[in-house]
N, C-alpha and C positions, 0 to 999 in steps of 0.2 A: 446352629449346633443348640439343642435344647436342654433345658438343665429341668433335671426331676427331682423336687423337694421329697422328702420323708412322706407326706400325705400325697405324692403321687403327683402334684399340681405343677404344671409346667413354668418354668421361668422364662418368659419372652423377651425377647432385643426390642428395644425402640428403634425403629429404622430411621434415617435421615430422609428428612423431606428438602427438596431443591427448593433454591429461591434464587432468582436470578434478576438482578437489578436491571433497569431499563438502559444505565449507563452501561452495564456489559454488553448488551446488544448494541448499542450504538457502536460500540469499539470492536465489537467482533464485526459490524459490518463494514466499518471503516477499513479494518485490517484485511478484510474480504477482497476490497475493491482495489486498494492501495499496495498492499503486500503479498497475501497469498496467492492472489488470483487463481488458477487452476489447480494448485498445487494442494494435493491432498495428503500429504502427509500427516503423520500426528505431530501437533504442536504442545509444549509442555504449559499449562496453565495453573493456577493454584486459587482455591476458595477459603475459607474459614468457618469457624464454628465458636459458639461461645459454651461455657459449661455454668453460665451464672443466669440463665434465662428464668424467668418466674414460672411456678409450678403449674403444668396442665399445658404448656406452649408447645407445640414441636420442636423436634430436633433439628434446627435447620442448618443445612450447608450454603452459606452464602456466598454468591460471586458478583462483583462489583467492577467499574472500569479499570480498575488496578490490577485484576485477574493475570493481565498479559505481560506485567512488568516484570523483569527478569530477578529484581529482587522484590520478594512479597513485602507489601504495604499492608500489614495484618492490623486492623484495629486494636485499641488497648483490651487486655483481659480477653480476647479472641486466640484461635489456634490454628495454625496453618494446616491446610491439607492439600499435597500435591496432586494435580490433576494431570490428565491427559485429553487433549481436544482431538477428535475425528471429523473432520469437517468434509461434507461430500457434496459434489457438484450436481449431482441429480437426485431426485427423491427418490428414482430405483435402485440407485447403488446405496442410499440411507436404506431402504427396507431390505437389502438380501446383505447387509454386513454380518458376518458370522457372530453374533453376540456372544455365544458359548465360549468360542476359541477365545474370544478379546478378554473376554473376562478371566478364563482360566490363567491366560499367559500373564495378565495383571497381577491376580491373587497368589499365583505361585512364588512371588518374590517378598510375601508377607514374612517368610519364616526366615530371613536374611537378617544379620544381625543389625542392619541400618533400621532405628524405629520409624524412622520416615516411610518406610516401606510398608509397615504396618496398615497404616490407613492411607489410604488412595482413592479417587474417583476416576470415572472414565465419563465422557459426556461426547454423545454423537449428535451432530447438527447438520440440517441442510436447511439454508436460508433461500428462501425465495426472494432476491433482492428487489424484485420487481413489485411485488407486492407488498413486501415487509409480515412475510409469514413465516416463521421460525418452527420447524419440525424439531425435536429434540428429546433425547433419552438418556437420563443419569443413571449410572452403574456406580454401587459401593461395595467393592467385591470383598467377600467375607468365606474364607474355608470353611466348609460344613463338615465337622468331624464326625464320623459314624458312631463311633463309641459314646457311652454316657458319662455324664458330669453331674455329681450330685451338691446339692448345697447342704451343708451339714448342718446349718441352722437357717433361720429365716434373717434376711438381710436386716441390718441396725444402723442407725445413723452413727456418725462419728462422735458424735458428742456424747453417745451411751457407750463407745466401744474406746475412745481415748480419755486419758485424764486430763483435767483442764489444762497445765503446764505442758503437757504432751502437745496437745492442740496449737497453743500458743507458739511454743516452739518450731511445730511444723509450718505455721501460718508465717512466721518470721524466716526460715529456711527457704521457703517456697518464694519468698519476695526478693531474696538475695541471690538466689543459684541462677548459673546461667544454663544450665542443663534443659533440655528440649523438656516441656512439660506435656506433651500429648502422650508419652510413653515414659515410663521410668520406674527405677526400683526405690523404695524406704526402707533403711537399715535404722534398727532401733536398738540400741546395746545400752542397758539401764537407761538413764533420760537423755541419752546423746541422740540426737537424730540426723542422718546424713542423707543426701540424694545419690543414685548412681545411673548410668543409664542401662538399660536391660541388657547389654551383652556381659556385665559384670556380674550376672547371677551365680554362676557355676563358682567362682573365686569367693564370693560373700557367703555361699551357702556351708563352706568349710569352715568360716568363722564364728565365734561365738555371737549369739543377738538374734533377732528375728527381720524377716525380709516380707515386705509387703510390696506385691505388683500395684503399681498406681498407674491408671490413665485419667484424663480429663475426659468427663462423663457431659454429653450434650443433653442426656435423658434430664426431663423433668419430672417424671413421675416417681412416688414416694418408694415404690417397690422394683421396677424395673430398669437394670441397666441400658445404656446406648448401645448402639451398633458397634462402635469401636472395641468392645470387649470380647467379640468374637473372634478375631484373630489375635488377640492378646492370649487366649485361652490355647489356641491352636499351636502358637509358638512356645507356652509351657510343656503343651504335650509331646510336640516333635523335639524341643532342646533339652528340657528338664527332668523329662518322666521318669528316667532313670535315677534321678536323685531323690526325686519326692512326687509323692500325687497328691498332696495336699498342700493347696495356695492359699493365702488371704490375700483378697484383692479390695482395694480402694477406689470407689468411683468417686474420683473428686470433684466437688460442686462448689462453687464460688459464689453465692447469691447474696442478695442484700438482706437482712434481718434487722429489725427496728432501727433502720437508717443507717447500719452499717453491714460491711461485706464480711460474710463468714462463710467458713467451710464446714459448720457445724452440720449442714442439710447431707454432706456426702455419706453415702452408702458405703458398709463393711459387708462385704460377701466372704464366706469361708466355703471354700470348693473342694471336692474330691472327685478324682480325674479316676474312671473305670476303665480301665484298658486290658485287651486280651494280648499278654506278655510273649505267646507263642508267636504273634505275628510281627512282622517288621513294620514301622512307623511308615505309613505314605500319606501324601498329602491328599486329602478329600476334595471334593468337587467343588465348584467354587460358584456364588450365588451371588444376589444383591441388585439385581436389576430393579428400580422404582417403578413403582406401579402408576397408571396414569390416575386421571380425576373421577375415574368410573371405578377404580380400584380393582383394573384389570393391568395386565401386564401388556405393556405396551407404551408408544411414545406420546408426548404431549405436542401441543401446538399453541403458539402463543401469535396473536396477529394485534401488531404494533400500528397498523394503518390508520387508524382512527384515533390513536393519541398522539401521533406525530405531527409536527408544523407540516402541512401539505406544501409549502415552498420548499421546504428542506427535502422532503419525500420526492417531489417531481425532480429538484436537482441530482439527487442521488440517483434515480431511475434513469435520468438522462445520461448520467456519467457511467453507469453501469452498460449500456450499451456501446461507448467509446470504448470502455475497458474491456469488453468482450471481445472485439475487434482486436486491439493490441495483444491481448491474451494470445488469441487463435492465429494472428495474423501476422501482426507488424509490432513485434516485441521492443522494439527501438523507439515505436512513435512518442513523442513527448508531448502527451496532452495538455500537462500544465502550460507549456510553451502556447499552444493552440489556444487554450482558454485566456491567458493574459493578452493575446493579439488584438489590436485595436481595428476596427475595419470600418472605412468610411465607403458608404453608398453613394455615389452621386446619381439620383434618378430612383424614383420611388415606384413605377408603374412596373410593368410585367416583369422587365428583368430585374429591378429592385426587389420588389415581392419575393420572387424564387429565389433570388440569390440570398436574401436574407435568411429566409428560411434552411435554405441549405447551409449556410453558415453556423446556424443556431444549432441545426442537427450535428455539426461537426466539432461543436464544444466551444465554440466561438462566444463570449460573453459581453463584449461591449460593442455594439455595432450603432452608427450613426447613420440616419438617412437624409439625404438633402433632395429638395423640388421645389419647384416654384409652382406646380399646378394644385387643382381641386380635384376631387373624387368624382367623376363622371358617370352618368348611367350606364355606359359601355364598359365601365373598369371592372367591376366585380366579377362578373363570368369569367375574367382570365386572369385577373390581377388578386391573388388569394388572400391578400391582408384586407381587403376592403370587403363589405357587404352594401345592401340596398339603402338602408339607413344613413350611410356614408353621403349619399348621394345628393340628399335632401336640403332644400334651403340653399341652392347654390353649390351646394357639395363642401365636403370639410377639406382641410388642407391635407394633401397627399402624405408628406412626410412623417407630420405628426399623429395623423391616422393611423399610417403604418406602424409607426415606432409603437404606438399605445396597443396595437393588435399584437404586437411581437410580445409584450407582456402580458398579455389575455391567454397567448397560447403559452408562456413558460415565464413563469413570475421570477425566474434567476437570471435572464436576461438583461443588463444594463442598456437598453435602446434608448435612444434619443431621436427627434424629429426635428428638422430646423427647415423653415421656408426661405429660399435664396435663390435669386437670380443669376446666374452663371454669365457674364458678358462673353459675347462671341465675336470671332472675325467677321467682317461683312456686314454686322448689325450697327449702324452707326450709332454713336453716344454725342447727343446735343447738350448744350451747355445747361439746360434745366434738369438733364438728368445725372450730369457729371460727379456730384458728389454722392448720389447713390450707387454708382457703378463702382466709384473708389471704395466706399465701405463694403460692397461685395465682395470685390478682390481682396479686402484685406481680412476680411472674414473666410474666405476660402482658401487662403495662405495660411491662415491659423489652424484652420481645421486640419488640412494636410499635414502640418507639421505636426501636429498633435495625434497623428494616427499612424499604424503601421502599414497597413494596404488599404489601396485606393481602388476603388472599381469604378470603371467608367460604363454607366447603364443608361445614357440619355438617348433621345430619340434621333438627334441629329448629329451628323459627323462633325461640325462647326463647334458645338457645345463640349466635344472632347478637347477641344484644343488648349486652351487654357491650366485645365488639372494636368494635363500632360506637362507642360512645360514647369509649371510650378514643381509638380513631383518629380521631375527629372533635375532639376535645381536643387531640390532637396534631399536627393536620392533614397525616393521612397518607391517601393514596389507597386506597379499598377498592373491590373486586371481589366481587360477590355473586352465587353461583350456586345455584339453588334449584329443588327438582322437586315437581310433582304427579304424581298416577297417569300420566296422559298430556300434561302440560303440563310447560313449564320456564320458567325466568326467568333472564337475566344481567342485572344491574343495576351501574352504577357510584356511588356514593355522590358527593356534592356534594362538592367538596375545600373544606373550610372553610379561611378565610383568616387565622382568629384575630382578626379584628376587625369590628365591625360592618357589614352589609351595606347599600347604599342600596335603598330600596324598588324592587321591578321589577314592572311591569305586562305579563305575558306575552300580554295580551288584544291588546295594540298591536304588538308584533312578534312573529314567528314562531320565536324561537327562546328559550331560558332560558339565563344564564351559567352557566358552570361549577360556580361556588361558591354556587349557589342551587338545584342540582338536589337532588332529593328521594334521602333514603336509604331502605332496605328497609323503614322503619317509617311514612316520612311518609303512605302511602295508608291507614293503619290509622287507627281511632278507639278502639283500645282497646288497653290494656298487654299486652306479651306476658304468658305465664302457663305451666303446665306442660301443652304440646301432645300429652303420650303417656299421661296419664290417661285411663281409659277408652277407649283406644284399641284396636283389635285389630290385629293382627300386620301385617295388609294394608294397614293405615293408617300404619304406622309406618315401612315399608322404601321406600329410594328408590333410582333409578337415575339417569345422569347423561348430558348433553348439555350441556356446559361450554361458554363462549364466554370471551371476553379482551377488553378495550378499555382504552384507557391514555389519561391526559392529562387537566388541568385545563381543558377547552374545553366551548362552549357546547354545546347540544342542540336540534336543530330540533324545534317541535312541530307543523310542517306542511310540506308540499312545494311550497311556492308558488316560482314561477320566478323572483321578484324577491329572492328570499331573499339575503343577505349570507352566508351559509354554503352553500355548494354541494359538488357530490362532490370538491371540491378545497381543501376546508376544512382539511385535513390531508394528510400526505404518503400516508396509507393511506385516503383520502375521509373519508366522514362516519361521526363515532364515535358512535353512537349512546347516549341515557341508558340505556334499557331493550332487550332482544330477548325477547319473550314468545312463545313457540311452542306449538302444538297438533299434536299427533302425530294426531289423528282427523280433523284436516282438511288436513293437510300444508302448513301454512302458519304464519306468524310476523310478528308486527307490531312495531313501533319506536315505542312511546310514549313521552313525556317529561312529567314532573311536575315543577313547583316544590316545593322544601323547605316543609313544612307547620310553620306556627308554633306547633302545639300537639303536633308528633312527641315520641313518649315516649324518642327516641333521640338526636337531633342538634338538639333546640330549644335557643335559648339558655338557657332555665330549667334544662333539664337539665344542660346543660355547665358551666353556671357552679355549680352546686350540686354537681357532682363534683368541678370544680376545688376547690371552698372546702371539702368535707365530708370527699372521698375515700372511704376504705373505708366510715366510719358510713353515710354517703349508700346507698352499694352495699347495704350490709347490709339496710336498710330496705327497698330494692326485693327483694332476694333472697326476704324472707320475705313481703312484703306489697306484691304488684305494683301495687295500686290507690293507692300513694304517686304513681307516675308520674301518674296519671290526674288525682290533685289537684294535683300540682304544675303540671302543664300548662294547666290548666283542661278537660281532657276532662270530668269531673265535671260541672261546671257545664254543657258544652255536652250533655251528655245529660239532665241535668235540664231545659234548655230545649227540648229537642226531644222534643215529645210523641208516641210512636208510638201512633197510633191503632187501626191494626190490622197484624197480621201474618199476612203470607200463608204457608199452611204449602204446600209444595212435595211432589208425589209423587216416587217414584224414578223 
């Protein structure tokens, strides 16, 4: 609405200039990731402005980290503006938003009796969370009344309009009132001053005294009122024009003057509304979209990637990938639980490198790698955490180098590398190495105790035996990945409950309970021994195609339609006991096997012996693997099984 003075000069309103604190954008990003997800419904927020800024500063609407609080935390001597946040999921949706309809729908509420409706804002946002680019557009709805309103005289300051005692009384009343100060009425009768909400105008008008419409004015210019006056005048035209066409307006400004706060700089406006009485009063169009930096009608863009902590930036970007999966596919996925899971990777070669990276991509933040080898020249081409320089001068320790490489890739990961030799059955321990082996066993026990999931990713079969025993005794989840020349296996061990399990007949039902699933050794009828002895190089080397499964859940033994465990048995579908792949046939199968009561690693006899005798029992196994066969009854089983004929298979 334009005001035409007697000299036909147009009185212009000072528009708001938006200011978003970095704290607001941080909170916005956090809410987008953790609360809103893909929800694009409007959200209530609030900003604030001051009516006491120094001369010639812009009229700022400020938003900080508290904008999302249910109860506004407005700074002292500032005023709250309610807003509506529209957050879009794509840049295309942001551009296609019907801004005219949105502005009109918001502005139409300005003439309600609620004074908080007079001043509102709208914020459209698209946040590119991977780049930290924020596209935004502020709107300050203002009804544009079509008829003219004239200034009866030039604006004058309050100190020239009010008597000193009236100004002092007004300041005292303002300090003691509980009325909302964004918009209110000032009633003056003789020397008595009282404040009232705007919806009491009609009742006050019938009483003696003078009524002044008051609003807290963010403008800092000497002759121009701020944007909030527009809707106040429209309210006057719609609600009170039948009572009067003349209005006294106080643009309240509370500045510091001579070291003290004073309202003497406030402007008094005397306005005459010119309206066509033959026409019904209708709501005018609504305007108020903020111009961009080029003073054109369009959105703005803020790039925070250069000012944010790169580590925090990478963490939030990685988290975004996981949250996108959660929002779209698996709403019940507990990303915090995954993040807090501590994973121990025994083996830092081809298997260890790739599993570590896969875990990191899934949001795991604590990864400990263990290996006793050094990086060799053949490693970097297939072990993704190593490079050529790591092979020089005899090679760097594998575990420590892999852990450091994880941090280079993603600084947010808590990765640790330890050089440790795992004692194995069939690898004899002499007296000179006894103390070292004992220390290695103790370190391994502590590592397994302090982690949630244990990954067995070593080269040899027998190196997996000791971690299997310790993890079973401590009821830890174990994931085993192993390879042949053109085959591979991923297997989850049964999660031992620590108490005796009830007998289970898998022939009756088509699933095996999670605590009765077999381990890596349950399908063997011999004890593990030195598998590298008399092996050529091509029979010792491994390559990788690892997989991951989680949880102490049952495993299907068949695919019957009446199964109580279907593809929806977990949020990620069926979790198999084993994945066995055959590269030559480009296929894999998902077998499930029950725990073997004569298993050399997880049977009750072995676990009880380990718990009762500890290292002394282990030492016997290291030096003589047949101890396991005798203990579990495999020796007796062999004696009872008379193999009459051995078939000799040709190449």
